[in-house]
Backbone bond lengths (Angstrom), bond angles and torsions (degrees), N, CA, C in turn:
res aa  C-N    CA-C-N  psi(-1)  N-CA   C-N-CA  omega(-1)  CA-C   N-CA-C  phi
1 X - - - 1.455 - - 1.532 108.23 -
2 X 1.314 115.78 138.61 1.458 120.20 177.86 1.531 109.04 -120.58
3 X 1.326 115.52 -179.23 1.464 120.18 -175.47 1.531 111.02 -62.25
4 X 1.338 118.25 -33.14 1.462 119.64 179.71 1.527 111.44 -66.81
5 X 1.332 117.75 -36.40 1.470 120.86 175.68 1.525 110.95 -61.36
6 X 1.325 115.87 -40.46 1.462 120.66 178.60 1.529 109.90 -68.26
7 X 1.319 116.59 -43.68 1.471 120.39 177.95 1.527 111.30 -60.39
8 X 1.325 116.69 -39.73 1.471 120.01 179.41 1.529 111.33 -59.96
9 X 1.325 116.80 -39.68 1.466 119.83 177.79 1.534 110.92 -66.70
10 X 1.324 116.16 -39.53 1.460 119.53 178.25 1.533 110.22 -64.40
11 X 1.319 117.44 -46.16 1.460 121.02 -179.71 1.530 111.99 -62.65
12 X 1.330 116.25 -32.27 1.463 120.79 178.06 1.532 111.47 -84.10
13 X 1.327 116.94 2.57 1.479 123.37 -179.16 1.529 111.41 61.17
14 X 1.333 116.32 31.88 1.459 122.00 177.94 1.526 108.75 -98.38
15 X 1.328 115.34 62.14 1.462 119.94 177.85 1.522 109.73 -145.86
16 X 1.322 113.98 157.14 1.463 122.55 175.59 1.516 108.26 -134.97
17 X 1.308 116.31 161.79 1.460 122.16 172.01 1.521 107.92 -110.88
18 X 1.314 116.38 131.20 1.456 119.47 174.56 1.522 108.77 -70.16
19 X 1.323 116.20 163.01 1.461 119.99 175.84 1.518 110.91 -57.21
20 X 1.330 116.17 -38.64 1.462 120.08 179.30 1.534 110.64 -63.68
21 X 1.336 117.14 -42.21 1.470 120.03 178.86 1.521 110.97 -63.00
22 X 1.332 117.20 -39.91 1.471 120.96 177.54 1.528 109.97 -62.86
23 X 1.334 116.96 -44.92 1.469 120.90 178.38 1.525 111.41 -60.70
24 X 1.320 116.84 -42.94 1.468 120.45 179.96 1.529 111.19 -67.79
25 X 1.322 117.23 -37.95 1.469 120.08 175.02 1.524 110.16 -59.92
26 X 1.334 116.67 -46.30 1.466 120.38 177.95 1.522 111.01 -58.97
27 X 1.325 116.14 -43.56 1.466 121.53 -178.54 1.531 111.48 -65.27
28 X 1.327 116.71 -38.05 1.469 121.60 -176.38 1.527 113.13 -90.41
29 X 1.339 117.46 -4.47 1.457 120.11 -178.13 1.518 112.80 74.29
30 X 1.329 116.96 31.09 1.457 122.68 -178.83 1.527 110.36 -108.71
31 X 1.326 115.79 165.13 1.458 121.48 175.45 1.532 108.16 -127.31
32 X 1.331 116.28 169.85 1.464 120.98 -177.48 1.530 111.67 -56.77
33 X 1.322 117.46 -37.64 1.472 120.07 179.08 1.526 112.05 -60.86
34 X 1.323 117.25 -26.80 1.465 119.92 177.54 1.528 110.74 -68.51
35 X 1.329 117.13 -36.71 1.457 120.45 176.53 1.521 110.21 -65.87
36 X 1.325 116.31 -39.43 1.459 121.21 176.09 1.532 109.90 -62.21
37 X 1.327 117.63 -44.80 1.468 121.35 177.89 1.520 111.56 -59.27
38 X 1.313 115.72 -40.05 1.461 120.42 178.76 1.522 110.68 -59.78
39 X 1.321 116.77 -47.02 1.466 120.78 -179.82 1.523 110.62 -65.39
40 X 1.317 116.74 -43.98 1.461 119.75 -175.47 1.526 112.96 -69.85
41 X 1.322 117.51 -28.02 1.466 120.53 -179.00 1.526 112.46 -101.49
42 X 1.310 116.46 -9.06 1.462 119.32 -167.26 1.510 115.95 -103.09
43 X 1.319 112.06 -167.38 1.455 121.68 179.14 1.521 108.73 -144.52
44 X 1.317 115.56 155.75 1.467 120.91 175.34 1.521 107.32 -75.69
45 X 1.331 115.75 123.94 1.462 119.19 179.62 1.523 112.52 -107.46
46 X 1.354 116.95 -12.22 1.460 120.58 178.46 1.521 108.83 -164.71
47 X 1.317 116.19 156.05 1.461 121.26 173.44 1.520 108.34 -148.09
48 X 1.337 114.70 152.46 1.461 120.27 -177.39 1.522 108.66 -161.26
49 X 1.325 117.55 156.03 1.456 121.54 173.95 1.517 109.34 -80.06
50 X 1.343 116.61 139.00 1.461 120.00 175.04 1.526 109.10 -98.73
51 X 1.319 116.45 -176.92 1.465 121.22 -175.12 1.524 112.63 -65.60
52 X 1.329 118.29 -23.01 1.463 120.92 179.16 1.528 111.83 -91.99
53 X 1.328 116.12 8.19 1.466 123.99 177.63 1.517 113.83 71.45
54 X 1.313 117.02 18.99 1.456 121.08 170.99 1.523 107.49 -90.64
55 X 1.296 116.53 155.05 1.457 119.69 175.16 1.524 107.72 -88.24
56 X 1.321 115.79 125.39 1.466 121.60 175.20 1.523 108.35 -95.09
57 X 1.308 115.32 138.44 1.466 121.70 -179.74 1.518 109.12 -115.31
58 X 1.312 116.21 131.31 1.454 122.01 173.70 1.524 107.15 -100.52
59 X 1.328 115.47 119.06 1.461 121.96 -175.24 1.518 108.99 -116.99
60 X 1.319 116.18 130.63 1.460 121.26 176.56 1.518 108.89 -111.78
61 X 1.329 115.01 130.15 1.455 120.26 179.31 1.518 110.85 -152.23
62 X 1.327 115.42 -177.91 1.468 121.10 -176.65 1.520 111.13 -119.40
63 X 1.327 113.78 151.47 1.457 121.83 173.36 1.520 108.61 -92.30
64 X 1.315 117.03 172.96 1.467 120.66 178.24 1.519 111.45 -61.99
65 X 1.340 117.18 -22.16 1.468 121.31 177.44 1.526 111.71 -80.94
66 X 1.326 116.14 -0.38 1.466 124.88 -177.07 1.523 112.24 75.32
67 X 1.311 117.40 5.23 1.462 121.61 174.87 1.528 108.98 -69.82
68 X 1.313 116.53 137.40 1.455 122.05 177.46 1.523 109.57 -90.69
69 X 1.329 115.70 132.35 1.461 120.69 172.44 1.520 108.43 -130.78
70 X 1.310 115.06 163.09 1.460 121.91 174.58 1.513 108.43 -125.12
71 X 1.317 115.97 139.61 1.456 121.16 173.76 1.514 108.93 -122.26
72 X 1.322 115.24 145.35 1.457 121.05 173.18 1.516 106.45 -109.02
73 X 1.330 116.11 130.09 1.456 121.04 -175.83 1.522 109.84 -143.25
74 X 1.327 115.11 158.07 1.462 121.97 176.93 1.523 108.25 -145.94
75 X 1.332 115.87 154.84 1.457 121.62 176.05 1.522 107.56 -100.64
76 X 1.343 115.85 128.31 1.464 120.06 -176.23 1.525 111.81 -88.93
77 X 1.327 115.63 -175.40 1.463 121.71 -177.58 1.522 113.02 -64.23
78 X 1.331 117.47 -19.48 1.467 122.01 179.17 1.523 111.97 -91.85
79 X 1.346 116.34 5.38 1.463 123.30 -178.65 1.533 111.84 67.98
80 X 1.342 115.22 30.57 1.460 122.00 177.55 1.526 108.10 -105.51
81 X 1.326 115.99 134.33 1.458 121.40 176.90 1.524 109.10 -77.59
82 X 1.294 116.87 127.79 1.460 121.13 176.92 1.519 110.12 -113.91
83 X 1.335 115.80 121.97 1.457 119.91 173.58 1.518 107.30 -79.32
84 X 1.318 116.81 120.94 1.455 122.63 -174.95 1.518 111.33 -90.25
85 X 1.318 116.26 -46.35 1.464 120.74 179.63 1.517 109.19 -158.16
86 X 1.325 115.00 171.12 1.457 121.48 178.89 1.526 108.01 -138.44
87 X 1.319 115.65 143.50 1.458 122.28 178.61 1.516 109.01 -123.76
88 X 1.309 117.07 122.71 1.454 121.24 173.76 1.520 107.62 -82.90
89 X 1.314 116.46 135.04 1.461 120.65 -176.88 1.523 112.29 -99.94
90 X 1.332 116.40 27.00 1.455 117.97 175.85 1.510 112.91 149.57
91 X 1.283 116.72 97.34 1.451 120.99 173.21 1.508 114.33 78.64
92 X 1.283 113.76 177.20 1.462 121.87 178.12 1.519 110.59 -77.31
93 X 1.292 116.28 167.13 1.463 122.50 -174.21 1.518 112.77 -53.41
94 X 1.321 118.56 -45.17 1.455 121.04 -174.42 1.531 113.57 -101.35
95 X 1.327 117.33 12.44 1.452 119.38 -174.89 1.527 113.17 -62.58
96 X 1.339 117.71 -31.27 1.464 118.74 -178.27 1.518 112.52 -84.03
97 X 1.333 117.93 -6.79 1.449 121.65 -177.58 1.538 111.13 -94.43
98 X 1.317 117.34 -40.56 1.464 121.36 -175.14 1.500 112.87 -103.71
């Protein structure tokens, strides 16, 4: 799987956010659209098998504020992309604007 395969799932709205990803978005001041922006602007920087034998992808991309974030995602048995978590790479979402 490459970044275009992941983007295709996002464009088809075949993705979900785990509870952990929602909690991390709340903590970082991000919204689901920010995860989409990360995938659409980003690239896969790492991949690894998780405990359920799915391949997890670490994607680094930028928001419209030019802030860099990373998302970890995997495709499940139903061919749905699941956002597992998100990492902010510096400050809150609007910190570079105000």
